[in-house]
Each structure stands twice: as C-alpha cells, then as structure tokens.
Phi, psi and omega in degrees: 000320182301320181298316181295317180300314182299320181291329182284329182298311181303332181295151181293156180291337181303335180268045182306317182299317181292320181298315180297322182296316181290320181264031181302331181299321181293317180298000000 
C-alpha cells in the first residue's frame, strides 16, 4: 500500500479522481 500511496503523491492534484481511486483504501 505504501508504494501505491507514494506513487499517487507525485501526481498533480488536478487528477483528484485518479488520486482518490488509488488511495481508495484511505477513503
């Protein structure tokens, strides 16, 4: 899980939908 989270952080905030999808576990 940490690896996916780290990969999602570098991505821009504009991809909020994608970020939430990757960090769906936190939601």
